C-alpha positions as CSV (number, residue, x, y, z in Angstrom):
1,X,66.4,13.4,-11.9
2,X,67.1,12.5,-15.5
3,X,67.2,15.3,-18.1
4,X,64.0,14.2,-19.8
5,X,62.2,14.4,-16.5
6,X,63.6,17.9,-15.9
7,X,62.3,19.0,-19.4
8,X,58.9,17.7,-18.4
9,X,58.8,19.8,-15.3
10,X,60.0,22.9,-17.2
11,X,57.1,22.5,-19.6
12,X,54.5,22.3,-16.9
13,X,55.7,25.1,-14.7
14,X,57.0,27.4,-17.3
15,X,54.9,30.4,-16.2
16,X,56.1,30.3,-12.6
17,X,59.8,30.7,-13.7
18,X,60.9,28.0,-11.2
19,X,63.8,25.8,-11.8
20,X,63.6,22.1,-12.4
21,X,63.0,20.3,-9.1
22,X,66.3,18.5,-9.4
23,X,68.2,21.9,-9.1
24,X,66.6,22.8,-5.8
25,X,66.3,19.3,-4.3
26,X,69.3,20.1,-2.0
27,X,67.3,22.9,-0.3
28,X,63.6,21.8,-0.5
29,X,61.7,18.6,-0.4
30,X,59.1,18.0,-3.0
31,X,56.3,18.9,-0.5
32,X,58.0,22.1,0.4
33,X,58.3,22.9,-3.2
34,X,54.5,22.5,-3.6
35,X,53.9,24.7,-0.5
36,X,56.0,27.5,-2.1
37,X,53.9,27.3,-5.2
38,X,50.7,27.6,-3.1
39,X,52.0,30.6,-1.3
40,X,52.9,32.3,-4.5
41,X,49.5,31.5,-6.0
42,X,47.7,32.9,-2.9
43,X,49.8,36.1,-2.9
44,X,49.2,36.7,-6.6
45,X,45.5,35.8,-7.1
46,X,43.9,35.1,-3.7
47,X,43.6,38.6,-2.3
48,X,40.6,39.4,-4.5
49,X,38.5,36.3,-3.6
50,X,35.3,36.9,-1.6
51,X,34.5,34.6,1.3
52,X,32.1,31.7,0.5
53,X,28.5,32.1,1.6
54,X,27.2,29.1,3.5
55,X,23.6,28.7,4.7
56,X,24.5,30.3,8.0
57,X,26.2,33.3,6.4
58,X,23.0,35.0,5.0
59,X,19.4,35.5,6.0
60,X,16.3,35.1,3.8
61,X,13.2,37.2,4.2
62,X,9.9,37.5,2.3
63,X,7.7,40.5,1.7
64,X,4.2,40.3,0.3
65,X,3.1,36.8,1.1
66,X,2.4,34.8,4.3
67,X,0.6,31.8,5.6
68,X,0.1,28.6,3.5
69,X,1.3,30.3,0.3
70,X,4.5,31.3,1.9
71,X,5.1,27.8,3.2
72,X,4.6,26.4,-0.3
73,X,7.1,28.8,-1.8
74,X,9.7,28.0,0.9
75,X,9.5,24.3,0.0
76,X,10.6,25.0,-3.5
77,X,13.5,27.3,-2.6
78,X,17.0,26.0,-3.2
79,X,18.4,28.6,-0.8
80,X,16.1,27.6,2.0
81,X,17.4,24.0,1.8
82,X,20.9,25.2,2.8
83,X,22.7,22.4,1.1
84,X,24.9,24.6,-1.1
85,X,27.5,27.3,-0.6
86,X,28.0,30.3,-2.8
87,X,31.7,31.3,-3.3
88,X,31.0,34.9,-4.3
89,X,28.4,37.6,-4.1
90,X,27.7,37.0,-7.8
91,X,26.9,33.3,-7.1
92,X,24.6,34.3,-4.3
93,X,22.8,36.7,-6.6
94,X,22.5,33.9,-9.3
95,X,21.0,31.6,-6.6
96,X,18.4,34.3,-5.6
97,X,17.5,34.8,-9.3
98,X,17.0,31.0,-9.7
99,X,14.6,31.0,-6.7
100,X,12.8,34.2,-7.9
101,X,12.0,32.5,-11.2
102,X,10.9,29.4,-9.4
103,X,8.5,31.5,-7.2
104,X,7.1,33.2,-10.3
105,X,6.4,29.9,-12.0
106,X,4.8,28.6,-8.8
107,X,2.5,31.6,-8.5
108,X,1.4,31.1,-12.1
109,X,0.8,27.4,-11.5
110,X,-1.3,28.4,-8.4
111,X,-3.5,30.7,-10.5
112,X,-1.9,34.0,-9.7
113,X,-1.3,34.9,-13.3
114,X,-0.5,38.6,-12.6
115,X,2.1,37.8,-10.0
116,X,5.3,39.8,-9.9
117,X,8.6,38.7,-8.1
118,X,11.9,40.5,-7.4
119,X,14.6,40.5,-4.8
120,X,17.3,42.6,-3.3
121,X,20.6,41.7,-1.5
122,X,22.1,43.7,1.3
123,X,25.9,42.9,1.5
124,X,27.4,41.5,4.7
125,X,29.3,43.7,7.1
126,X,31.5,42.9,10.0
127,X,28.5,43.1,12.3
128,X,25.7,41.6,10.2
129,X,25.2,38.7,7.7
130,X,24.2,39.2,4.1
131,X,20.4,39.6,3.6
132,X,18.4,38.3,0.7
133,X,14.8,39.8,0.6
134,X,12.3,38.4,-1.9
135,X,9.6,40.9,-3.0
136,X,6.5,38.8,-3.9
137,X,3.3,40.4,-5.2
138,X,0.9,37.5,-6.1
139,X,-2.0,39.8,-6.9
140,X,-5.5,38.2,-7.0
141,X,-6.1,34.6,-7.8
142,X,-7.6,34.2,-11.2
143,X,-10.7,32.2,-11.9
144,X,-11.7,30.3,-15.1
145,X,-14.6,32.0,-16.8
146,X,-14.9,29.5,-19.7
147,X,-13.7,26.0,-20.5
148,X,-13.1,25.0,-24.1
149,X,-12.3,21.6,-25.5
150,X,-10.7,21.3,-29.0
151,X,-9.5,18.3,-31.0
152,X,-6.5,18.2,-33.3
153,X,-8.1,15.4,-35.5
154,X,-11.4,15.2,-37.3
155,X,-13.7,12.5,-35.8
156,X,-17.4,12.8,-35.3
157,X,-19.5,12.5,-32.2
158,X,-17.0,13.2,-29.5
159,X,-17.8,15.0,-26.2
160,X,-17.4,18.7,-26.5
161,X,-17.5,19.8,-22.9
162,X,-16.7,18.5,-19.4
163,X,-20.4,18.4,-18.6
164,X,-20.9,15.9,-21.5
165,X,-18.2,13.7,-19.9
166,X,-19.9,13.9,-16.5
167,X,-17.1,16.1,-15.0
168,X,-17.7,19.1,-12.8
169,X,-15.7,22.3,-12.8
170,X,-15.0,24.6,-9.9
171,X,-13.5,27.7,-11.6
172,X,-10.0,27.2,-10.2
173,X,-7.2,28.5,-12.3
174,X,-4.5,26.5,-10.4
175,X,-2.5,24.3,-12.7
176,X,-3.0,21.2,-10.6
177,X,-6.8,21.6,-10.9
178,X,-6.7,22.1,-14.6
179,X,-4.3,19.2,-15.0
180,X,-6.7,17.0,-13.1
181,X,-9.6,18.0,-15.3
182,X,-7.5,17.2,-18.4
183,X,-6.5,13.8,-17.1
184,X,-10.0,12.9,-16.1
185,X,-11.4,13.9,-19.5
186,X,-8.7,11.7,-21.2
187,X,-9.8,8.8,-19.0
188,X,-13.4,9.4,-20.1
189,X,-12.3,9.1,-23.8
190,X,-10.3,5.9,-23.0
191,X,-13.4,4.4,-21.3
192,X,-15.8,5.4,-24.0
193,X,-14.3,3.9,-27.2
194,X,-11.2,5.9,-27.9
195,X,-8.1,3.8,-27.1
196,X,-5.7,6.0,-29.0
197,X,-6.8,9.3,-27.2
198,X,-3.9,11.5,-26.2
199,X,-3.4,15.0,-24.6
200,X,-2.0,17.6,-27.1
201,X,-1.9,20.8,-25.1
202,X,-3.4,23.0,-22.4
203,X,-3.3,26.7,-22.0
204,X,-5.1,29.5,-20.1
205,X,-5.8,32.9,-21.8
206,X,-5.9,35.5,-19.1
207,X,-7.7,38.8,-19.0
208,X,-5.6,41.0,-16.7
209,X,-8.4,43.6,-16.3
210,X,-11.1,41.2,-15.1
211,X,-8.9,38.6,-13.3
212,X,-10.5,35.8,-15.3
213,X,-9.1,33.4,-17.8
214,X,-10.4,31.0,-20.5
215,X,-9.0,27.5,-20.2
216,X,-8.4,25.7,-23.5
217,X,-7.7,21.9,-23.7
218,X,-6.6,20.2,-26.9
219,X,-6.9,16.4,-27.4
220,X,-6.3,13.9,-30.1
221,X,-9.1,11.3,-29.8
222,X,-8.2,9.0,-32.6
223,X,-11.0,6.9,-34.2
224,X,-13.7,5.3,-32.1
225,X,-13.1,1.5,-31.6
226,X,-14.4,-1.7,-30.3
227,X,-12.5,-4.6,-28.7
228,X,-10.8,-6.8,-31.2
229,X,-9.0,-10.1,-30.9
230,X,-6.6,-10.8,-28.0
231,X,-3.0,-11.7,-28.9
232,X,-0.9,-13.3,-26.1
233,X,2.9,-13.2,-25.8
234,X,5.1,-14.8,-23.2
235,X,2.8,-17.5,-21.9
236,X,5.3,-20.3,-22.4
237,X,4.0,-22.7,-19.9
238,X,0.5,-21.4,-19.4
239,X,-2.3,-22.5,-21.7
240,X,-3.3,-19.6,-23.9
241,X,-7.0,-20.7,-23.6
242,X,-6.7,-20.2,-19.8
243,X,-5.4,-16.6,-20.3
244,X,-8.2,-15.9,-22.8
245,X,-10.8,-17.4,-20.5
246,X,-10.2,-14.5,-18.0
247,X,-11.1,-11.8,-20.6
248,X,-13.5,-9.2,-19.2
249,X,-14.9,-8.3,-22.6
250,X,-16.2,-9.9,-25.8
251,X,-14.9,-9.0,-29.3
252,X,-17.2,-6.3,-30.6
253,X,-17.8,-4.6,-27.3
254,X,-17.1,-0.9,-27.2
255,X,-13.6,-0.2,-26.0
256,X,-13.3,0.7,-22.4
257,X,-9.9,1.0,-20.7
258,X,-11.3,0.2,-17.3
259,X,-12.4,-3.2,-18.6
260,X,-8.9,-3.8,-19.9
261,X,-7.4,-2.9,-16.5
262,X,-9.8,-5.3,-14.8
263,X,-8.5,-8.0,-17.1
264,X,-4.9,-7.2,-16.1
265,X,-5.9,-7.4,-12.4
266,X,-7.4,-10.8,-13.0
267,X,-4.2,-12.0,-14.5
268,X,-2.2,-10.5,-11.6
269,X,-4.4,-12.3,-9.1
270,X,-3.4,-15.7,-10.5
271,X,0.2,-15.2,-9.2
272,X,1.5,-16.7,-12.4
273,X,3.2,-13.7,-13.9
274,X,5.9,-11.3,-12.8
275,X,5.1,-8.6,-15.4
276,X,1.8,-8.0,-17.2
277,X,1.4,-5.4,-20.0
278,X,-2.1,-5.1,-21.6
279,X,-2.3,-2.5,-24.3
280,X,-4.5,-1.8,-27.4
281,X,-3.3,-1.6,-30.9
282,X,-4.5,0.8,-33.7
283,X,-8.1,0.1,-34.8
284,X,-8.5,-1.5,-38.2
285,X,-10.9,-0.3,-40.9
286,X,-13.8,-1.9,-39.2
287,X,-13.0,-0.2,-35.9
288,X,-11.7,-3.3,-34.1
289,X,-8.7,-2.6,-31.9
290,X,-6.5,-5.6,-31.2
291,X,-5.5,-6.2,-27.6
292,X,-1.9,-7.3,-26.8
293,X,-1.2,-9.2,-23.6
294,X,2.6,-9.3,-23.0
295,X,3.4,-11.6,-20.1
296,X,6.5,-12.7,-18.2
297,X,5.9,-15.9,-16.2
298,X,7.1,-16.2,-12.6
299,X,9.0,-19.1,-11.2
300,X,6.6,-21.9,-10.5
301,X,7.8,-23.0,-7.1
302,X,8.0,-21.1,-3.8
303,X,9.3,-22.1,-0.4
304,X,8.5,-19.8,2.5
305,X,8.6,-19.6,6.3
306,X,7.1,-17.4,9.0
307,X,7.5,-16.8,12.7
308,X,5.2,-15.5,15.5
309,X,5.7,-15.0,19.3
310,X,3.2,-14.6,22.1
311,X,3.1,-15.2,25.8
312,X,0.5,-17.9,25.4
313,X,1.6,-19.6,22.2
314,X,5.3,-19.2,22.8
315,X,7.3,-19.3,19.6
316,X,5.3,-20.4,16.5
317,X,6.5,-21.1,13.0
318,X,5.3,-22.3,9.7
319,X,7.0,-23.6,6.6
320,X,5.3,-24.0,3.2
321,X,6.0,-25.2,-0.3
322,X,3.8,-24.0,-3.2
323,X,3.8,-25.2,-6.8
324,X,1.9,-23.1,-9.3
325,X,0.5,-23.9,-12.7
326,X,0.6,-27.6,-12.1
327,X,-1.4,-28.5,-15.2
328,X,-0.9,-25.3,-17.2
329,X,-4.2,-23.6,-16.3
330,X,-3.3,-21.9,-13.0
331,X,-3.7,-24.9,-10.7
332,X,-1.9,-24.5,-7.3
333,X,-0.8,-27.1,-4.8
334,X,0.4,-26.0,-1.4
335,X,1.9,-28.0,1.5
336,X,2.1,-26.3,4.8
337,X,3.6,-27.2,8.2
338,X,2.6,-25.2,11.3
339,X,3.9,-25.6,14.9
340,X,3.4,-23.8,18.2
341,X,2.8,-24.8,21.8
342,X,-0.9,-25.0,21.1
343,X,-1.0,-26.6,17.6
344,X,1.0,-28.7,15.2
345,X,-0.6,-29.3,11.8
346,X,0.1,-30.5,8.3
347,X,-2.2,-29.4,5.5
348,X,-2.4,-29.8,1.8
349,X,-4.5,-27.4,-0.4
350,X,-5.3,-27.7,-4.1
351,X,-6.9,-24.9,-6.1
352,X,-8.3,-25.1,-9.6
353,X,-9.3,-21.7,-11.1
354,X,-12.5,-21.6,-13.1
355,X,-12.2,-18.3,-14.9
356,X,-15.4,-18.7,-17.0
357,X,-17.6,-18.8,-13.9
358,X,-15.5,-16.9,-12.5
359,X,-14.5,-18.9,-9.4
360,X,-12.5,-21.9,-8.4
361,X,-12.7,-25.5,-7.3
362,X,-10.8,-26.3,-4.1
363,X,-9.8,-29.3,-2.0
364,X,-8.1,-29.7,1.4
365,X,-6.6,-32.5,3.5
366,X,-5.1,-32.0,6.9
367,X,-3.9,-33.5,10.2
368,X,-4.0,-31.3,13.3
369,X,-2.8,-31.9,16.9
370,X,-4.2,-29.4,19.4
371,X,-2.9,-29.1,23.0
372,X,-4.8,-26.5,24.8
373,X,-6.0,-25.9,28.4
374,X,-9.6,-26.6,27.3
375,X,-8.9,-29.9,25.5
376,X,-6.4,-32.1,23.6
377,X,-7.5,-33.2,20.1
378,X,-6.1,-35.1,17.1
379,X,-8.1,-34.5,14.0
380,X,-8.1,-35.6,10.4
381,X,-10.2,-33.8,7.9
382,X,-10.8,-33.6,4.1
383,X,-13.0,-31.2,2.2
384,X,-13.8,-30.0,-1.3
385,X,-16.1,-27.5,-2.9
386,X,-16.7,-24.6,-5.3
387,X,-16.6,-20.9,-5.1
388,X,-18.0,-18.2,-7.4
389,X,-17.3,-14.4,-7.5
390,X,-19.9,-11.8,-8.2
391,X,-20.2,-8.0,-8.5
392,X,-16.7,-7.2,-9.9
393,X,-15.3,-10.1,-7.8
394,X,-16.0,-8.3,-4.5
395,X,-18.7,-10.8,-3.5
396,X,-17.7,-14.5,-3.1
397,X,-20.0,-17.5,-2.3
398,X,-18.6,-20.8,-1.3
399,X,-20.1,-24.3,-0.8
400,X,-18.2,-27.4,0.3
401,X,-18.5,-30.9,1.8
402,X,-16.3,-31.9,4.6
403,X,-15.4,-35.2,6.4
404,X,-13.6,-35.2,9.7
405,X,-12.8,-37.4,12.7
406,X,-11.3,-36.4,16.0
407,X,-10.0,-38.0,19.2
408,X,-10.8,-35.4,21.9
409,X,-9.5,-35.7,25.5
410,X,-10.8,-33.3,28.2
411,X,-11.2,-33.6,32.0
412,X,-9.9,-37.1,32.0
413,X,-12.3,-38.4,29.4
414,X,-11.7,-39.3,25.8
415,X,-14.2,-39.5,22.9
416,X,-14.0,-40.2,19.2
417,X,-16.2,-38.1,16.9
418,X,-17.2,-38.4,13.2
419,X,-18.8,-35.6,11.3
420,X,-20.0,-34.8,7.8
421,X,-20.4,-31.1,7.2
422,X,-21.6,-28.8,4.4
423,X,-20.2,-25.4,5.1
424,X,-21.7,-22.5,3.2
425,X,-20.4,-18.9,3.3
426,X,-20.8,-15.5,1.7
427,X,-18.0,-12.9,1.9
428,X,-18.0,-9.3,0.8
429,X,-14.5,-7.9,0.5
430,X,-13.6,-4.4,-0.8
431,X,-10.4,-4.1,1.2
432,X,-7.4,-2.8,-0.7
433,X,-4.6,-5.0,0.8
434,X,-4.2,-8.4,2.4
435,X,-1.8,-7.6,5.2
436,X,-2.2,-3.9,5.6
437,X,-5.7,-2.7,4.4
438,X,-6.3,1.0,4.7
439,X,-9.7,1.2,2.9
440,X,-12.7,-1.1,2.4
441,X,-14.9,-3.4,4.3
442,X,-15.0,-7.2,4.8
443,X,-18.1,-9.0,6.0
444,X,-18.6,-12.8,6.3
445,X,-21.6,-14.9,7.0
446,X,-21.0,-18.7,7.4
447,X,-23.4,-21.5,8.2
448,X,-22.1,-25.0,8.8
449,X,-24.5,-27.9,9.4
450,X,-22.9,-31.0,11.0
451,X,-24.2,-34.6,11.1
452,X,-22.6,-37.8,12.4
453,X,-21.8,-38.3,16.1
454,X,-24.3,-35.5,16.7
455,X,-26.4,-33.1,14.6
456,X,-26.1,-29.4,15.0
457,X,-25.6,-26.2,13.0
458,X,-23.1,-23.4,13.7
459,X,-23.5,-19.9,12.3
460,X,-21.0,-17.0,12.4
461,X,-21.1,-13.4,11.3
462,X,-18.1,-11.0,11.3
463,X,-17.4,-7.6,9.9
464,X,-14.4,-5.3,9.9
465,X,-13.5,-1.9,8.4
466,X,-11.4,1.2,8.9
467,X,-11.5,4.9,8.2
468,X,-8.6,7.4,7.8
469,X,-8.2,11.0,8.9
470,X,-5.7,13.8,8.4
471,X,-3.1,14.6,5.8
472,X,-1.6,11.6,4.1
473,X,-3.9,9.3,6.1
474,X,-2.1,10.2,9.4
475,X,-4.7,8.5,11.6
476,X,-6.5,5.2,11.0
477,X,-9.4,4.1,13.1
478,X,-10.2,0.4,12.6
479,X,-12.9,-1.8,14.1
480,X,-14.2,-5.3,14.0
481,X,-17.0,-7.4,15.5
482,X,-18.1,-11.1,15.4
483,X,-20.9,-13.2,16.8
484,X,-21.4,-17.0,16.7
485,X,-24.2,-19.3,17.6
486,X,-24.9,-23.1,17.8
487,X,-28.3,-24.6,17.1
488,X,-29.6,-28.1,17.7
489,X,-27.5,-29.5,20.6
490,X,-26.7,-28.8,24.2
491,X,-23.4,-27.6,25.6
492,X,-22.8,-31.0,27.3
493,X,-23.2,-32.8,24.0
494,X,-21.2,-30.3,21.9
495,X,-17.6,-31.7,21.5
496,X,-14.9,-29.6,23.1
497,X,-13.2,-28.9,19.9
498,X,-16.4,-27.6,18.4
499,X,-17.2,-25.1,21.1
500,X,-16.6,-21.4,20.8
501,X,-13.7,-19.8,22.8
502,X,-12.6,-16.1,23.1
503,X,-9.2,-14.7,23.9
504,X,-5.7,-14.6,22.3
505,X,-3.9,-12.8,19.5
506,X,-6.8,-12.7,17.1
507,X,-9.5,-12.1,19.7
508,X,-9.5,-10.3,23.1
509,X,-5.8,-9.5,23.3
510,X,-5.7,-8.8,27.1
511,X,-6.3,-12.5,27.8
512,X,-4.6,-15.7,27.0
513,X,-5.7,-18.2,24.3
514,X,-9.3,-19.3,25.0
515,X,-9.3,-17.7,28.4
516,X,-11.7,-14.8,28.0
517,X,-14.7,-16.8,29.1
518,X,-15.9,-19.2,31.9
519,X,-13.4,-21.5,33.6
520,X,-13.9,-24.8,35.5
521,X,-12.6,-25.7,38.9
522,X,-9.1,-26.2,37.5
523,X,-9.1,-22.8,35.7
524,X,-9.4,-24.5,32.3
525,X,-11.7,-22.9,29.7
526,X,-15.2,-24.4,29.4
527,X,-16.2,-22.8,26.1
528,X,-19.7,-22.2,24.9
529,X,-22.4,-22.5,22.3
530,X,-22.2,-18.8,21.4
531,X,-19.9,-15.9,21.6
532,X,-19.6,-12.2,20.8
533,X,-16.5,-10.0,20.5
534,X,-15.5,-6.6,19.2
535,X,-12.4,-4.5,19.0
536,X,-11.4,-0.9,18.1
537,X,-7.9,0.3,17.3
538,X,-6.5,3.7,16.5
539,X,-3.2,3.8,14.5
540,X,-1.1,6.9,14.1
541,X,1.6,7.2,11.5
542,X,4.9,8.5,12.8
543,X,6.9,8.0,9.6
544,X,6.3,6.2,6.4
545,X,7.8,3.0,8.0
546,X,6.6,3.3,11.6
547,X,3.1,3.4,13.1
548,X,1.9,3.3,16.7
549,X,-1.5,1.9,17.8
550,X,-3.8,1.8,20.8
551,X,-6.6,-0.6,21.1
552,X,-9.5,-2.0,23.3
553,X,-10.9,-5.5,22.9
554,X,-14.0,-7.1,24.5
555,X,-15.6,-10.5,24.3
556,X,-18.0,-12.9,26.0
557,X,-18.8,-16.6,25.8
558,X,-22.2,-18.1,26.7
559,X,-23.6,-21.6,27.2
560,X,-26.8,-20.5,25.5
561,X,-27.7,-21.0,21.8
562,X,-27.5,-17.2,21.1
563,X,-25.1,-14.7,22.6
564,X,-26.1,-13.4,26.0
565,X,-25.4,-9.8,26.5
566,X,-25.9,-10.3,30.2
567,X,-22.8,-12.6,30.5
568,X,-19.6,-11.1,31.9
569,X,-17.6,-9.3,29.2
570,X,-13.8,-9.6,29.3
571,X,-12.0,-6.4,28.3
572,X,-8.4,-5.9,27.3
573,X,-6.6,-2.7,26.4
574,X,-3.1,-2.0,25.1
575,X,-0.8,-0.6,22.5
576,X,1.8,-1.6,20.0
577,X,4.0,-0.6,17.0
578,X,3.9,-1.6,13.4
579,X,7.0,-1.5,11.3
580,X,6.3,-1.6,7.6
581,X,8.4,-3.8,5.4
582,X,8.1,-5.0,1.7
583,X,6.4,-8.2,2.9
584,X,3.9,-6.3,5.2
585,X,3.8,-4.7,8.6
586,X,5.6,-6.4,11.5
587,X,3.4,-6.0,14.5
588,X,4.3,-6.0,18.2
589,X,1.4,-5.6,20.7
590,X,1.3,-5.6,24.5
591,X,-2.2,-5.9,26.1
592,X,-3.5,-5.8,29.7
593,X,-6.8,-7.3,31.1
594,X,-9.0,-4.8,32.8
595,X,-11.0,-7.4,34.7
596,X,-8.3,-10.0,35.3
597,X,-8.9,-13.0,37.6
598,X,-6.3,-14.6,39.8
599,X,-5.5,-17.2,37.1
600,X,-5.0,-14.5,34.4
601,X,-1.6,-13.1,33.4
602,X,-1.0,-9.4,34.1
603,X,-0.2,-8.8,30.4
604,X,0.0,-10.5,27.0
605,X,2.7,-9.9,24.3
606,X,2.1,-10.7,20.6
607,X,4.5,-10.4,17.7
608,X,3.4,-11.3,14.2
609,X,3.2,-10.1,10.6
610,X,0.2,-8.1,9.3
611,X,-2.4,-5.9,11.0
612,X,-4.8,-7.7,13.4
613,X,-7.7,-6.5,11.3
């Protein structure tokens, strides 16, 4: 080694009194040299080090609490998690002190204001592990004797109590309950003319002798305000007048944050924006608070695809292209191709939002080729109409005019039909999600008169809902039912592609498509003028991403005008799994017919995206 390098080593290892490595290289390799250093270090300093405490090297016990409260305390314990080791007894004691303080804070947050906490440590021996015992004395749970609301600013005519804000109190001194009251009162201020309201402080003044406390809440309300003008940022392609047309308030209305949130939801429903920020500005001298809509527009075009699989349809797929904001006011054009063993279709849909109604104008054109056991049909249809939403947009009414012609082949005969229809519908929808609803109800009533090759009217009513049980909505019980009826014509005169059929993925899942009903001599579905079907499904959450389900479906088809409960009901039962993804749940179901005929399969398999209902 060069002399400069030797000097370098002398400087680094000066306290070990070793020679430069070049002077001992004839006896030791460099690795051996490092090993000698490690031996010297261990001999000099290592003898006094205590063994590390891992999770399996000590035991934790608790005195003074049990049951649910003990379970809650264990959840916040760092030592219980067992993810750290403690090199010395001192570090083990510091960890216990950290948990003790966390327990004390948790007791206070739970309303045990007089709680006391301590711990002791029993050192490890050759025969036993170290023991950490927490001494917890929660005392009695305090209750709130009086609630007081204070303001840090000087504004007249503000609510002075929770009762004035329509909020009830339960006397709980738990921090979570007091926080909930505080947040709900702030929401009341926001929704009653105080856009700048903020939380300042919250405290509880405890009386240790009586076990009660006074809860004090401090707010800054700011001045009372009305809605002012709307200012829009980021609508580069979208017409600002269209954005303003969706306003849920008029300038001069008393400020209400819920109304502003409803406006944000309307903008989100258009699908035009990737981010939406709606916020109020400071009120001016007249009390008018300006509203700022800061928007970021989405890309206008979307290409998408989907797949499905079932034992009756085989592999199915769809491909769509969507172009949004065609004419700068939210117009959408959508071209879609669908293909399966049973159906091949090309459709084009156009939507024109009418926010001032509120509602939309819509148009549709499509070509469909159906190849089923009941019939083969090629159809061309075109329709257009208007819709309007009511009651906070949960109720929708629709009216349209449709033109269609079909070439239908069944039992060796072929007929050409021409119809003009005027479909009318009313839909109530309070569901909270499109693909995986967990709350809400959807009901639909549709009446469609037809005239042309024949004259008749078809009516359908359907309803679906679900309820949840258990912690974190562990169990979901969902149900649906539907009925349909045809007036004004006989079954013989009713075209095959206008008859009702039951069975398949969206119907009675134990049977094939259209097969849960009467069959002819060739075991082909006959269809009917009316039908009835229902289903119930129980879903159990295993993890946040995985859910299992069990279900029972039933349905019947009748040649009569109205559903006949005396007809044979076809029943299918089964189960499945749902795997939740960012685009919705992927569903796989297997179903079995309970009253199968010789022509029916022993089971049906369905794979698709979204809950069945």
